[in-house]
Structure formats: C-alpha cells, structure tokens
C-alpha positions in Angstrom: -0.1 -0.4 -0.1 2.9 2.7 0.6 4.6 2.2 -2.3 1.3 2.4 -4.3 1.2 5.9 -2.5 4.3 6.8 -3.3 3.9 6.2 -7.1 1.0 8.3 -7.1 2.6 11.4 -5.5 5.2 11.1 -7.5 3.4 10.7 -10.5 1.3 14.1 -9.3 4.7 16.0 -8.9 4.4 18.9 -11.9 7.4 18.7 -14.3 9.0 22.3 -13.0 10.2 19.9 -10.2 12.2 17.8 -12.4 16.1 18.0 -12.3 17.7 20.4 -13.6 21.0 20.6 -15.3 24.1 22.7 -15.4 24.1 25.8 -16.9 26.1 27.0 -19.9 29.2 29.3 -20.4 27.0 33.0 -21.4 23.8 31.1 -20.4 21.3 29.3 -22.3 21.0 30.5 -26.5 17.1 30.3 -26.1 14.3 29.2 -24.3 13.8 25.6 -26.0 17.5 24.7 -24.2 16.7 26.2 -20.9 13.4 24.0 -21.1 15.6 21.0 -22.3 17.8 21.2 -19.6 14.8 21.7 -17.3 14.7 25.6 -16.2 11.1 27.7 -17.1 10.1 30.8 -15.3 13.5 31.7 -14.6 13.5 34.6 -12.9 15.4 37.8 -12.8 18.4 37.7 -10.6 18.9 33.9 -11.0 21.6 32.3 -12.7 20.0 31.2 -15.3 18.1 34.6 -16.3 19.2 36.2 -19.5 17.3 39.2 -20.7 17.7 37.7 -23.9 15.2 35.2 -22.7 12.7 37.7 -21.1 11.0 38.4 -24.1 8.3 40.5 -22.7 10.1 41.9 -19.6 8.8 41.6 -16.9 11.9 39.6 -15.3 10.4 36.0 -15.8 12.6 34.2 -18.8 11.0 31.4 -20.3 7.8 31.6 -18.8 5.9 28.0 -18.3 3.3 29.3 -16.4 0.9 31.3 -19.3 1.6 28.6 -21.4 1.3 25.7 -19.0 -2.2 26.0 -17.3 
C-alpha cells in the first residue's frame, strides 16, 4: 500500500520539479535549450536568467506558467 501511495505522489509532481541540468557558460542560447535542461519561469536575479530569454521584459524568462494551465 505504501509503495502505491508513493508512486501516485511521484506521478502528481509537476514537470517543473524535474532535476535541472547545468547552466552553460554564457547562459542558454534560447528558451528551448533552457526548457530542455529543466528551466522555466526563470526569475531575474537567478543565475539562469538573461534578458535575451525574457521576451516581454517582465523579469521572468522562458515562462511556462503562461502556457501550462
């Protein structure tokens, strides 16, 4: 029973909690590369953030939250 509950809990975790890969030197080339490494909704001030990834200049780059509802 415990194994079943753990499995169900693991399946309920959102994709955003997946393990993140390393940030390449110079940052990600684009959001597709950032997403592939497990990064999304990257906030200004964090190491993965770069203005070239923030299309609407709101301080959040590669926004998943706008598209994943």
